[in-house]
C-alpha positions in Angstrom: 11.4 -5.5 -2.2 14.7 -4.3 -0.7 18.0 -5.7 -2.1 21.5 -5.1 -0.8 24.8 -5.0 -2.7 27.5 -6.3 -0.3 30.3 -5.7 -2.8 29.5 -2.4 -4.6 27.6 0.2 -2.4 26.9 2.6 -5.3 26.2 0.0 -8.0 24.3 1.2 -11.1 22.6 -1.4 -13.2 21.7 0.5 -16.3 19.8 -2.4 -18.1 17.3 -2.5 -15.2 17.4 1.1 -14.2 18.5 0.4 -10.7 20.8 2.5 -8.6 22.0 1.4 -5.2 22.6 4.1 -2.5 24.8 3.0 0.4 24.4 -0.6 -0.8 20.6 -0.6 -0.8 17.9 -0.3 -3.5 14.2 -0.8 -3.5 12.9 -2.7 -6.5 9.9 -4.7 -7.6 9.8 -8.5 -7.3 10.7 -9.2 -11.0 13.7 -6.9 -10.9 14.8 -8.3 -7.6 14.9 -11.8 -9.0 17.0 -10.6 -11.9 19.4 -8.8 -9.6 19.9 -12.0 -7.5 21.9 -13.4 -10.4 24.7 -10.9 -9.8 27.4 -11.7 -7.2 27.1 -9.9 -3.9 23.4 -9.2 -4.1 21.2 -10.3 -1.2 17.5 -9.9 -0.4 16.8 -7.9 2.8 13.7 -8.4 4.8 11.4 -5.4 4.5 10.8 -3.5 7.7 7.4 -4.2 9.1 5.1 -1.6 10.7 6.4 0.0 13.8 4.3 -0.7 16.9 4.4 1.6 19.8 4.8 0.0 23.2 1.9 0.5 25.5 2.4 1.3 29.1 0.5 -0.9 31.5 -1.8 0.9 33.9 -3.0 -0.4 37.3 -6.6 0.5 37.3 
């Protein structure tokens, strides 16, 4: 789960052992739920797998 700190980009939450880098941290679901109690913390959709575009061929 990816969480974002919109207020403090280099936030360190010592109780949970979480450090945000450039406002982003990757945590497990239980930790993410606890972090959501803090102001300025948002869940971010995790990036899905990247699909390569296929070129159509006229055969």
